[in-house]
N, C-alpha and C positions, 0 to 999 in steps of 0.2 A: 332071140336079145337075152344076149349074156347078163350077169348081174354087174358084169366092171364096165358094162357099157355106161349104167350110171356112176359111177366113182367121176371124184374131182380130184385126183392128186394135188397138194401143193407144190406150188413151185419150187424147182431146185434151188439151195440157199442161195445159191452165185447168178442167178436169174433173178430173183427176189429182190437182192441188194443194188444191182442193176436196177432193176424197177424204180426202187425207192429211191434211189441214187439221182435216176434221171428226174424224175416226177420233184425232185425240192429246189431246185430255182423257178421256181413261179408263184405268184400270188396264189397261194391260198385260202380261200376262206375258213374260218374257227369258229363265231357266233357274233349272235347280234350287240352291236355296241350296247345296247338298252338291258342285255341278259349280265352284262358285266357292274357285278355290286361295290361296295368299298371295300370285299374282301382278294386276293389273289382265288382265280378262277382255275381248277387241272383244264388242263383238254388234250390229248392224245390227235396227232396228227402225222401220217407214214412213220405212222408204230414209233413215234418219239413222243414222251411225254412233256407235256409245256402248261406252264404255270405264267398266266395271264393279270395285269396288274396295273393299276392307272396309280401312275406315282408322279408328283408334279406337276398333275392336270395331266399326263400325256400316259399313252397303253405304252406301254414295256412288258415283253414276250421271252421269260427265261425257260431255258432246260429243268423241268423239273428236278432238279437233284440240285443240292448244296455242295459245292465245292468240297466242305469238311468232310464228312461221313456220308453224306449222300440222303442225306432224308430227305422229303417230297419239299418242296419252298411253299406249294399248295395250301401246306395247312399252317404256314406261316402268318405272319399278322403285316398290318401297314404300319411303318412308325411318321406320326404328325405329316402324312400325308406326303411324304419323299421316299422312304425308304421300305426293303423288304427286309423283314425281317425270320431270319431260320427256325422254325419251330421246339427244334433239338437241341442247341447252344447260345442261340440268341445272335449270330449275325448277321449283322444289315447290309444291304446290297442297295445301290442307286438304279436307275433305272438305265443304266449305262453295263449294270453288272463291275461294278469297283465295290470293292469291300471297303465301308465305310466304320465298321466298327467291328471288335473282335472283346465281346464285358471281359473276358477270360485275360486276357492281354493290352488293358486299356493301360496308357500309359507308351507303351511299345510300337516302332513301326509296324505297317502292317504288309506282310508279304505281297509279293504281286500276282503268287501262284493262287492265291486266294479269289483272283476274279471268276462269278458264274459267267455261265454262258448265256446270253444271250441274241435273240431274230431281231431284225427291221419288225415294222410293222406301220401298218398306216391303218385308219378309218375311209371306208366309200361307202354310197348307197346303204349309211346304217347299220353297216356289218363292218365287224373286226378282221381285217387278214394280215398276213403272214409268210416270209418265203423262207425256208429254212436251209439256203444254196445262194443267195444274193452275190452279186445283183439280180432281179429281178427279171426273167427273158423276154416278158411282155408285160406291158400296163395293164391293170386292174380292164375289161370291158366297160364300154358303157352301160349307161341305166339312160335312157335320157327324159322317162317316162317322169321322173323323181325331180326332175325342175319345173315340169312343164304346167301349167296351171289349169290347164282342161283337163289334168286328170286327178281323181280322188288316187289317195294310197291308203291303203289296207297295211297292217301290222307286219314285220318280220313274223313268219310262221316251222314250224319244224314238224315232219310228219315221222314215220318208222323209219330205222334205219335198215339202210340196204344192205342186203350182203351178198354184192357184187363190188367190182372194182370201178374206179372213175373213169375211165373211158367206158366200160361197157352202160353204166348211169347214163350219160351223157349223148350216146350212139342212142339210146330208146328216145331220148325226147327229140333227137334228130329225125328220126326215122320219122314218115310222112305218108305209107302204106299199111299200116297195122292200124289204123281206129276203126276200120270195123269188125276188124275180131279183136281189138282188146279193148274197145272202149264203145260197144256199141249202148252200152247206156249212159252215157255222158256226152262224150261229142263226136262219136262216129254213128255213122251208119252204113247201117246198110244196106241198100238201094245205088249209094256208091261206094264203089270197092277199089275201081280204076286209082289206077298209079297218076298222081296230081305231075301237071309239065313244074317239074321244077326249074330254076335256076339256081346254079352255084357258083358260087365265087370265095375268095379268101380277102379279108383284111389284116391288119396288120398284126394280130392277135387272134384270130378267132374263122369259124370256115359257116358260111350265110347259105341258108337255102331259101328260096323267094317259092310259094305255089298258090296255088287256089287249090279248094276244095267245098264242096257242097258237105254242111253241115246243117244240122233241125236248126228253125227260127229260135227258138225258146229255149236251146242249152243258155244258162246264167254266163259260161267262159264267152258266150258273144251274142247277147246282150239277155236281155229280161227274161221272167220267164221258168216254167220248171222243165225242167231235166227230161222227162218222161215222154214230151210227146214227140214223135217222128215225122210228123204232120211238115208242109211248107218248108223243106230245106232248102237255105238260100247259100250265095257262092261268099264264102268269109276266105281274106288272104294272109298267108301267113307270110311272117319271114320270121326266122329263125337263125339266132347268132351261137354257133357253138365256142367256146374256150374251152382250155386245158381245166377247168372247174368250176364254171360258171356254166347255165346256158341263159339266153333272154328270147323267151317268145311274145312276137305281136301277133296281134290279130285283128284286123278288120271288116266289119261286117254294114255296109251302109254308113251310116253316120256312127255308128259306133264303136269304139277302140277297148282293145283290151290289151293287157299287155302281165308277161310277170315274170320277174326276175329269181332262177334258183341259182341257190349258189350249192355246189356240191364240195362239201369236205373229205377229203380221203382220208379215212382213220387210218384204217393198214390197205394191202393190197385185194382183203376181201371185204371190208366193209366202208361205208358211206354214208355219212349224214345231210340230208337233205332239207335246208331250207328255203324259203319261200316267198316272195311279198311280192303284191296284186298292184298294178295299175287299171284305172279303168275310167273311159269318159260319161258313163251313163249309172244308174243307181248309184249317186254317190253320196247317198246316208252310212256314216258308220256304223249304225246300229247292222248295216247288211253285210259287213265282213265278214262277220263268223258263214253266212248263206257262203259267198265267192268262195273264203278259206274249205271250209264242207266239200266244195267240187272238186277245186285243185286236189285237195286233198284222194279224193277219192278217185281222180285222175289216177295222181302218183302211184297209188294203192292197185290199181290193174297192175300196171305197170311192172311195179317190183314183185307180183307175183312171178308173171313171166321174164324178167332179169334177173334173177335169180337163179330159175331154173338151167342158164344159159352156160355151157361146157367149152372150152375150159374158163378159170379166172381170167385170164388174161387172154387179149387175142393171139389167135396164131399170126404170122406171115402172113399177109396176101398171096402171096409164092406158094405157099405151101399148100391151095388149096381148101383149108379142112373148112373158111365159109367161104359161101358158094353165093357170091353176090351178080346178083340175075342183072347187066347192064344195066341201062337208064334209069329203071328203078331205083335203084340201089344207089345213086351216085351220090345223093349226101354222104351216104354211110364209107362208100371209097374213099372221097376226097378227104373227110375227118381220118381215116383209118390211115391213109397214106402220109395225113400230115404227123399223125404219132410218132408212123416210123422213121422221119424226117428228123425229128427230132431227138430222136436216140430213145424213148424207151418202149424197151424190150419189149417182143414180144415169144409167146411159146415158139 
């Protein structure tokens, strides 16, 4: 094997621009609502620097670039709770990006060219979402457990950043045949490596896979107890809904239900931030949240190690044959891959 076999050259400038442009007209997660304080917060999304701030009680998302001399608005301050002030010369903007004050020109009219660039935002599931090329093509996928009183809700958590593209990350969460090999100490069972009988469908904004697998009875993600035990595996029913930048995983074991909503924030074509929030009908104590979050973090870290090794950064077209899907066992991945191609997300 030659050294070039391990190379992962970046996409060409034209391909990269096409990828970022195609991903822009979707709602993308930026940060938990609770993470936004009184000061503006810098965020990078699809290679674009943003400044997120709350003005007049509403979320506003700015390009992190003052139209005057290009200073970062995220270094600025909030004036009377209503305006974002640039740290360089004090220009101030309302939540729509209109310049409302230029200290050096007070008493004179404010030119229209002083408008700062802003983007639509919304809050859903305790998270702030934004769209860089409105209108958004799809609504934000549902997280019905959020309003179901049978479920205890944990906090939003963030794990390690992934050096991978958003489609690669989401495909790893939709993949239902790797549990035995990637997660043998958490949710996998070496005794049951067989492919589940999954049923795959689409909604308006997701690819959905339904299947049942045998998993250890005592894994915290499907019931109480320790993740170390391999004894007494039980059938666990899954529903996985994969969107353009989120994944909802619902597990049912007897009378215990577990759901995790994962928000995938595409920082660049080769880097993502992964956030999650857990809901469960068992072990409803708040003090147990860190236990379940540690298990979720361990599972994601097991996935990250493998996904970051995948080549190339972006998915090659199915027709190229560089990814060899093998019939029914890869059906959820094929369906998601086809959806990305239908959406015009460029492939290598």
